[in-house]
N, C-alpha and C positions, 0 to 999 in steps of 0.2 A: 553554211548554210541558215539559215535562219530558224528555232523550235519552233515545231508546232503549238498554237494555239490549243490547250486545253480551252472544256466547253461544254456543257451542263445546256438542258434542255429541262424549263419546268411547265410541265401543262402538257407530256405528249401523251393526244389521243389522237383523232382523226386527221385533223392538218399536220401538226407537227408527226405523223411518221409518214405523212401522204412526202408531201415539204421539204423541214426544215433538219429532224434527222438525217433521209439520203443523201441535201444540199451538205453538213458537212459533211457530211464521212466519205464524200466526193473530193473534197478543197483537200490538196494537197501540203496545207499548210491548219488544218484544223486539227484536232483531235477531241472526237466524242467523249468523257468518260464517265457521262452522268444523263441519267433522265428520272423526272420524277411524276407519279402516275399516282393516287389520292391511292387506288386500289391492290393491292400488294401484289394480288395475284397476276396482274394486267402491269406490271412494270418489273415483272420477274419476267413475262412471255416478251415484253419489247424488247427490253435491255435483250433476254437470249436470240432472239429470230434476231439482229440489228448488231448484234457482237459487242455493246455497247456493254464495258464494264463493269456500276453503279448501278441496280437501279434502287430509287431511294423511295418514298411514299410523303415525302413532306420535302420545300423547299429550306428550311433550315438546317437538314440533315444536309441536302445537295450542295449549298453553298459553306459547307462546311467543308468538305471535301478539300485537299491540300491543292494548291496549282491551278483552277478553274480560273481564266481571268475571262472569258464568254457568256453570256448566259443569253439565253432564246428564252424568254415568256409568250407561252402561246396556251394559257390558263385559259378559262372562260372569263368575257368579260368582266364582269364579274369584281373579280381575283387579279385583273390587270397590276393596276394600281398599289395592290399591299404583294406582289409577287415582286416585280419590277422597285419597288420600292427598298426592299430586303437586296435586293443584289445590287443596288445601285451604291446604294448603305455600307457596303463590303467591296466597292471601287469597279465592282466586274464592271464590263462596256457591255451595253446590253440592245436586243433587237424587242421588240413589243409589237406584239399582235393585233392590227387594229376590231374592232374601238379601241384605241388609246384605253384610253378609262370613261367611266358612266360622266368625266362632269370637268368644265373649263377646270376650275380650282388643281383636279389632282393632277391634271394631265401636265399644271405648268409648275405643280409643286414635285413633278420627278426631272421636269427639264432644267433647272435650277439649283438642284441637286447634283445630275448631269454635270452642269457645270464647273460647281465649284467642287465635284471629284473629279474631272479633265478625265471622263471619262466617254469611251464616243456611246451614242444613244439616236440608232433608227428606231424610225416605225414601218414594219413592211408593209406595205403597196408595192406586188408583184411589177403594177402599171407604170412604176417610175424607173424600167428598166428596157424599153426598149428602146431602138435604133430610133422608132417614127416619135415617142414621148422624147428621148433627149434632141432631135429637129426641130419638131416644133417652138420647144423651152427653146432650141437658138435660134431660131427663127422671130418669132416671142419678141427676146430680150435684148435681138439685134436690131431693133425696130423694123423688121420688115412689115409685118402690116402697120405700123405706126402704133398712135394712139385706142388701147381696147374701149370702145363702146358698147359691147354684149358679147355674150356667152351666153350659148344651150346649150344643152345636155338631157336625152335623155338615156337612161341606163334601167336597162332590165335585164334577170336572172331568176330562173326558174327555181327557187326557193321556196316558193307559198308556203310547202305545206310544210319548213323545215320552222316559219315564220308561226304556223299554228300552233305546231308542235304534233301533227299528224303522221308524221313520216320522222327518221332523220336520216335517207339516204339522205346524203349528198349530189349536187349537181356539176360539181369543180370537177371530180376524179376518175369521167367517164369507162364507166364498170364496176364494176368492188374494188370498194378502199379498203383496203390494211385493216381498217376498223370505220365507224359508223359515227358520228357528235353522239353524246350522249342526249338523252331525253333531257328535253325545257336547255338546253343551252342558247337554243335561240327562239324560243319561244315561253321561259319566262320571264319575268319582268326585272326579279330578281338578281336573276342572272347576265340579260344578256340587255338589259335596262332598257333596251326601244325594240322594237321591229325595222324593218328594210331601214327607218334615217342610219342605228347604228352597225345593222348590218351591212349594210349597202349604200349606203349616200357617204360613209364614211371616206373610201374610196375618190367618189368623180370632188369630195369637197378638197381631201387632200391634194389632189391632181388642177381643181384651181388653183391654189397657191403655189405649187412643182412648179406650172407652167411661167405662171405669171411676174410670182412674189409678192403681187399684193394681198394683204388679207380683208375680211370679212366687219363686213364694214355693222351691216344691221340685214337684218334676219325674220321673213315673216314670209309664213307654213301655211299651210295644209293639210289635213292629212282624211286618212282613208281605213275603217280600220275592218271595213266586211267582215262584221259581224265577230269581228278573230279578239281578243284583250290586247294585243299592240296591234304596231300600225303597216298597213300591208301595198296602202295605196300611198305615193308621196309628193304636194308639191309643194316649193319651194324655192322664196324667191329673195335674191343676196344683191346690195348694195357696197364695192367692195371697195377699197383704201383708193383703188385709181384711179373712183368715181363708175369705174363700169358697172354693166348690172347683170345680174347673170339669172339664169334659173336651170331648176330641176326640176327634174321630171321622172317618177322613179318606182321601181312597180318587182315584188316577186311570182304575182300571179302570172304569166305566162306558160308558154307553149315549152316544154322541156326541150321544142328542134331551137328557138329561139333564144339571142340575146339577145341584147344589145348596149354600145357602148358608143354613141353617136357627141362627139364639141364637135361644136360650129362656133368660133372664132372672131367677130365682126372689130373691124380695126381704121381708120381712120386712112391710111393703105395698102391694103386687103384681108388677103381672110385667113384660115386654115380650115381644113373640114380631115378631121379623124374621126374611125370606124374601127373602133379597137377594138371589137373582136371579131373583129373580120383584116385589119392590118393590112388598114387604109393607110393613103395619106395623102393629101392636097394639100397645094397653097394657092392662092387666087390675089395677082395683087391685081388691082383697081386699073393699072394700066400696064400692060404687057401680057406677056403671055402662062397664062399656065403651070404648074408645073408638078405631075403627078408623078409617084414616087412608086417604087418597087413595091410589092405587095409582102410584106412579113412572111417568113413557111410558118407552117401549122402550130411548131414548135417552140417561136421565137413569140408570139401571138403574146402570152398570157405565162410570161417565164417564173417561174412558182417559186425555184430555186433560187430567183436573184436575191433577196433579201438575206438567208442569211448569208450565204458565200459574200455577201456586202458586206456586212459585219465583219467577217475574220479581213478582208480585203481594208476600209476604212483604220484596225487595230496599229496596221501598217504605216498605213497614208492615211490621217484625216481628213487630203482633201479627196477621196473616192468618197467618200461618203454620199453616197447618190440620195438620200432616201430620209433625213434628221429627223428628228423624233418631234420637231420643230412643228413638219409640216404636218405630223398625229393634232398638234395643238391647234392647229386653223381648222382642221377637219373638227376638232369640239368644236367649236366656237359653234359653228355655224350647228353641229349634231344640237350642245346644248339651246341655241335663242332658239331654232325651228321649232323644239320638244313644246319651249317655253310658250310660245307663238301659235303652234295649235290648238298647248289648253286654253289662253286665254283669246286668242282673237285679237293678240295684237303686236301691234311690229314690237322686235326688239331691236334696241340698240345693243352690239357684240363687249360698250364699252359696259356694259352696264351687269355685264356677269360677273360672280366674287374667283377674287383668282387672278385675274387680271392684273397686270403690274400699272402703278399711275401714269 
């Protein structure tokens, strides 16, 4: 019988206490031995409530604990690079929350470090773990839809108040969570990097490369802040390395009762229609009968425990890594390219972004 993998969580806040900590505690191959929170009282309370032996207030304190092999980085976006860099430099396996970093250069550096260390490095994107995601990826990679020509994405999630700093009640957790996000985590540019583009479009951008294997080549974007400090409405056009064209429309300003994540993939032999929030998938060949898949059960629509559990599974078998951090780099290419485009009004070549290999 294998020894359990000792784990630590850096940035034990709202999402970590809702998703990552319960996921690690539930995994038979994991032993969660330490959590880190900047507030000493909060750190002690979280450790006590979840039965975790060590409550730390700094990443260095947590990383100095003997035997810890796996780290979940779930701190504020502005701290992701610092915390992941520290964990990777200690030779730890790492799951990093989205958005991966604030720049392409930072994301690229972390991936290169993980490769040098020979450690598992994952980006936390629960959408990559659904049965429909795996089937859509298989259909595309097997050539069932032919060559991809166009992808259309609509993504909404009612986080407008978080982006504006008007409230810290999250919308993912269906009721009162264990704790709320800290004020400013989503609305302060120094902490969040940006608004909707960093908070939500990162999911859609990573999903593009997850499905197709192609990377973004150039980006053109327009943002509307609607009076807020950060972007609330985003419209992004992308040309991918496989020559396909992509449109992403995304906003956090929507009804609390309405979420959309609709992806339409158009190929030379067929089409795929995904409705992720509603658990629907349809494959429509240009010739032949359409194939409608059974709807996902509600608990399987957004498997928020899956990333942390996959971190443990990947350490035992690297082939089981379903969401490598390279997908986070691809998302950062879209994010930084879109941010620069919206600021300048120009089309941005991804090859012009600092940090990409020649």
